[in-house]
C-alpha positions in Angstrom: 78.5 63.3 140.2 75.2 65.1 139.7 71.9 63.6 138.6 68.6 65.1 137.7 65.2 63.4 137.6 62.0 65.1 136.7 58.8 64.4 138.6 56.9 61.8 136.5 54.2 60.9 139.1 50.8 60.0 137.8 48.4 62.6 139.1 44.7 63.4 138.8 43.6 66.4 136.8 42.8 68.2 140.0 46.2 67.5 141.4 47.8 68.6 138.2 46.0 71.9 138.4 46.9 72.6 142.0 50.5 71.3 142.1 53.2 72.2 139.7 55.8 69.6 138.7 59.0 69.6 140.7 62.4 68.1 140.1 65.2 66.8 142.4 68.8 66.4 141.5 71.7 65.3 143.7 75.3 66.4 144.0 77.6 63.8 145.5 81.0 65.0 144.3 82.8 67.1 146.9 84.4 69.5 144.5 81.1 70.0 142.7 79.3 70.7 146.0 82.0 73.2 146.9 81.5 75.0 143.6 77.7 75.0 144.2 78.1 76.5 147.6 80.5 79.1 146.3 78.0 80.2 143.7 75.2 80.7 146.2 73.9 84.3 146.1 74.2 86.5 149.2 70.4 86.9 149.4 69.5 83.3 150.0 67.8 82.4 153.3 69.9 80.4 155.7 70.3 79.8 159.3 73.8 80.0 160.9 74.4 76.3 160.1 73.9 76.4 156.3 75.9 79.5 155.5 78.5 79.5 152.8 81.3 79.7 155.3 79.9 76.8 157.4 79.3 74.5 154.4 82.7 75.4 152.8 84.5 74.5 156.0 82.7 71.1 156.2 83.4 70.4 152.5 87.1 71.3 152.9 87.7 67.8 154.5 88.6 65.2 151.9 86.6 62.7 153.9 83.3 64.7 153.4 80.6 62.8 151.6 78.0 65.3 150.5 74.5 64.4 149.4 73.3 67.8 148.3 69.6 67.5 147.3 68.5 70.4 145.1 64.7 70.8 144.8 63.2 72.9 142.1 59.5 73.8 141.7 58.5 74.5 138.1 58.9 78.2 137.5 61.1 78.8 140.5 64.7 78.6 141.5 66.7 76.0 143.4 66.2 75.1 147.1 69.1 73.2 148.6 69.1 70.5 151.4 72.8 70.3 152.2 73.1 66.8 153.5 76.0 64.4 154.3 75.9 60.7 153.7 76.7 58.5 156.8 78.3 55.1 156.8 74.9 53.4 157.5 73.4 54.9 154.3 71.4 57.6 156.1 71.6 61.3 155.1 71.7 64.1 157.7 72.4 67.8 157.7 76.1 68.6 157.1 77.8 68.9 160.5 75.7 66.3 162.2 75.2 67.2 165.9 77.2 70.4 165.4 74.3 71.7 163.2 71.6 72.6 165.7 69.1 74.8 163.9 68.6 73.7 160.4 66.6 75.0 157.4 66.8 74.6 153.6 68.8 77.1 151.6 67.2 79.2 148.9 65.4 82.4 148.1 62.2 83.2 150.0 59.8 82.6 147.1 61.5 79.5 146.0 61.2 77.9 149.5 57.6 79.0 149.8 56.8 77.3 146.4 57.7 73.9 147.9 55.1 74.1 150.6 52.8 71.7 148.9 55.2 68.8 148.4 54.7 65.7 150.6 56.9 63.1 152.2 55.6 60.4 149.9 56.4 62.5 146.8 60.0 63.2 148.1 60.5 59.5 148.8 59.3 58.5 145.4 61.5 61.0 143.6 64.6 59.9 145.6 63.9 56.3 144.7 63.7 57.4 141.0 67.0 59.2 141.5 68.7 56.0 142.8 69.7 58.0 145.8 72.7 56.6 147.7 70.8 56.9 151.0 68.2 54.6 152.5 66.6 57.4 154.5 66.9 61.1 155.3 67.1 62.2 158.9 66.2 65.9 158.8 66.8 66.7 162.4 67.0 69.8 164.7 65.1 71.9 162.1 63.4 75.2 162.6 59.7 75.0 161.9 59.9 78.6 160.7 62.8 80.8 159.9 62.8 84.5 158.8 58.9 84.2 158.7 59.1 81.3 156.2 57.5 77.9 157.0 60.0 75.1 156.5 58.6 72.9 153.6 60.4 69.9 155.1 58.5 70.0 158.3 55.2 68.1 158.1 52.3 67.3 160.5 53.9 63.9 161.1 57.3 65.5 162.0 58.4 64.9 165.6 59.5 67.4 168.2 63.3 67.0 168.8 64.2 65.2 172.1 66.4 68.1 173.2 65.2 71.7 173.9 67.1 74.7 172.6 67.3 77.6 175.0 67.8 81.3 174.2 67.5 84.8 175.7 65.8 87.9 174.4 68.2 90.9 174.5 65.2 93.4 174.4 66.0 96.4 176.5 69.8 96.0 176.2 72.0 94.6 179.0 70.2 96.7 181.6 66.8 95.2 180.5 68.2 91.7 180.5 69.5 92.1 184.1 66.2 93.6 185.3 64.5 90.4 184.1 67.1 88.0 185.3 68.2 89.0 188.9 70.8 91.4 187.8 71.9 92.4 191.3 72.5 88.8 192.2 74.4 88.2 189.0 76.6 91.2 189.4 77.5 90.1 192.9 78.4 86.6 191.6 80.7 88.2 188.9 82.5 90.3 191.5 83.1 87.1 193.5 84.4 85.2 190.5 86.7 88.1 189.6 88.2 88.2 193.1 88.8 84.5 193.1 90.5 84.5 189.7 92.5 87.6 190.5 94.0 85.8 193.5 95.5 83.4 191.0 96.6 85.9 188.3 95.6 88.7 185.9 92.1 88.3 184.5 91.0 89.5 181.1 88.0 88.9 178.8 88.6 88.7 175.1 85.6 89.4 172.9 87.3 88.0 169.7 90.3 85.8 169.9 92.8 87.1 167.3 93.3 85.0 164.1 96.9 84.1 165.0 95.7 82.6 168.3 92.7 80.6 167.0 94.6 77.3 166.6 96.1 77.4 170.1 92.8 78.3 171.7 90.9 75.6 169.9 93.6 73.1 171.0 93.1 74.2 174.5 89.4 73.9 174.2 89.6 70.3 172.8 91.9 69.3 175.7 89.5 70.8 178.3 86.4 69.3 176.6 87.9 65.8 176.3 88.5 65.8 180.0 85.0 67.1 180.7 83.4 64.5 178.4 85.3 61.7 180.2 84.2 63.0 183.6 80.6 63.0 182.5 80.8 59.7 180.7 79.9 61.2 177.3 81.1 60.5 173.8 83.6 63.1 172.6 81.9 64.7 169.6 85.1 66.8 168.8 87.4 63.7 168.7 87.2 63.3 164.9 89.9 65.2 163.1 87.5 66.2 160.4 85.4 68.0 163.0 88.4 69.9 164.3 89.5 70.8 160.8 86.0 72.1 160.0 86.0 74.4 163.1 89.6 75.5 162.5 88.8 76.6 158.9 85.5 78.2 159.9 86.9 80.4 162.6 90.0 81.3 160.5 88.0 82.1 157.4 85.8 84.3 159.4 88.7 86.5 160.5 89.0 87.8 156.9 85.5 89.2 157.0 84.6 92.8 157.9 82.0 91.5 160.3 83.2 88.0 161.5 80.4 85.4 161.4 82.3 83.1 163.8 84.3 84.1 166.8 86.0 82.5 169.8 85.6 84.3 173.1 87.6 83.6 176.2 88.4 84.5 179.8 92.1 84.3 180.5 93.9 84.0 183.8 97.6 84.9 183.5 97.3 84.5 179.7 96.0 80.9 180.1 92.4 80.2 178.8 90.2 79.6 181.8 87.0 79.4 179.8 86.2 79.3 176.1 83.1 79.6 173.9 82.7 79.4 170.1 80.0 81.6 168.7 78.1 82.2 165.4 76.8 85.6 164.6 73.9 85.6 162.1 70.9 87.8 161.6 70.9 89.6 164.9 71.5 86.3 166.8 74.6 85.2 168.7 74.6 81.4 169.1 77.0 79.5 171.4 78.2 76.5 169.4 80.3 75.1 172.1 82.0 76.0 175.4 83.9 74.7 178.4 86.2 75.7 181.2 89.5 74.5 182.6 89.1 72.2 185.6 91.9 74.0 187.5 89.8 77.2 187.6 86.4 75.5 188.1 85.9 76.8 191.7 86.4 80.4 190.4 83.4 80.3 188.0 85.2 81.3 184.8 82.4 80.0 182.6 79.8 82.1 184.4 82.1 85.1 184.1 82.5 84.5 180.4 78.8 84.3 179.7 78.1 87.5 181.7 80.6 89.4 179.5 79.6 87.7 176.3 75.9 88.6 176.8 76.8 92.2 177.7 78.9 92.4 174.4 76.0 91.0 172.4 73.7 93.6 173.8 76.2 96.4 172.9 76.3 95.1 169.3 72.5 95.5 169.2 71.7 91.8 168.8 68.1 90.6 169.4 68.8 87.0 170.6 71.5 85.3 172.6 71.2 81.6 171.8 72.7 79.0 174.1 72.0 76.2 171.6 70.6 72.8 172.1 70.7 71.1 175.5 69.0 71.8 178.9 71.6 72.8 181.4 71.3 74.7 184.7 73.8 77.4 183.7 71.5 78.2 180.6 68.4 78.3 182.7 69.9 81.0 184.8 69.6 83.3 181.8 67.1 81.8 179.3 63.5 82.6 178.9 62.8 81.2 175.4 62.4 77.4 174.7 62.5 76.1 171.2 61.6 72.6 170.3 63.0 71.9 166.8 61.3 69.5 164.5 62.6 66.3 163.0 61.4 64.7 159.7 62.4 61.1 158.8 61.9 60.2 155.2 62.3 56.5 154.1 63.6 55.9 150.6 63.9 52.1 150.6 62.5 49.1 152.7 65.6 49.3 154.8 65.0 53.0 155.2 61.5 52.4 156.5 63.0 50.3 159.3 65.7 52.8 160.0 63.2 55.7 160.3 60.9 53.7 162.5 63.8 52.9 164.9 65.0 56.5 164.8 61.6 57.9 165.7 61.3 55.4 168.5 64.7 56.3 169.8 63.8 60.0 169.8 60.6 59.4 171.7 62.5 57.4 174.4 65.2 60.1 174.7 62.6 62.8 175.1 60.6 60.9 177.6 63.7 60.3 179.7 65.0 63.9 179.5 61.7 65.5 180.3 61.3 63.3 183.4 63.4 65.2 186.0 63.8 62.2 188.4 64.8 59.7 185.7 67.1 62.1 183.9 69.0 62.9 187.1 69.5 59.2 187.8 70.7 58.6 184.2 73.3 61.5 184.4 74.5 60.2 187.8 75.0 56.7 186.4 76.7 58.0 183.3 79.1 60.1 185.4 80.0 57.1 187.5 80.9 55.2 184.4 83.0 58.1 183.1 84.9 58.3 186.3 85.7 54.6 186.1 87.5 55.3 182.7 89.4 58.2 184.2 91.1 56.1 186.8 
């Protein structure tokens, strides 16, 4: 169902002169949310995680619980926060941890018009709306996107606990190699190729054909599940709704003249040795996920895949190669840009106030641990030992 409530806050004369009224409505019906996404114009501002194809893929699951909040400043058009409602009555960006660079959806001027709203105003309007959530967790947000300030990032917003790493493609592949030990990297790739070729025929596939997407994704899930167990991590791809979302997203992208989502792979004797899933959006290629087959681990198939993938992105004229969220050694070999996303936690109820306080505290602890090299190394070692116990 959809609800609309107008801003009825009591304001001073001065506030009334400087701040136009705004309204908020919510869409909680999945089919209505799908219809809203389908009607979005092509000129709206989005990151790669709030595009029509991404949101449609997420909403295609019958289990999806949208909480689409649509903000409207008087005299301007809609600005969408595409959220999903979790079991604990918190609302997050659709896709949860698979959405790693978030931003509201709308036209430039309409987003800019929301720059004066405050957390307390949003909280009050959502209480008036009888919002189904106790709190909004607006996490992993870009502070700015396409030269527009995010109106849902405030001075009180926290830095995300996990850094996002990316690489400038300025100067093409030759320029990238000059800045990042190209001679050493080429030598490594020749070594990887020799090792793999001793096993079988090696080939790099820039875009896995549509007919092969399901099989390649199944291979990825099998590899990733084993990898998560080894590292003692929760499998974020285990839920069937997540797998359905990615399956639809990559298949739907095949029908486009310029695919927005592609699978790339290195094969050895027609068997995937390493796989990455990528988003292509506004001159940026973002790696959404990736892994390699354990049987080929000593041959460096993942390293070989990234080398080829970055070269391909340069050939396409992209500006940025984005490795996504998470600080890993293989990313640091390439990356020169650190991005700390911003997180805004908005309480709606008394329970929501407690939830946001605990969430902020958790984020601070996680960041403190992960930015301490010694402690973080110990945590990863302990976690890996636990994972190995479960593998036995």
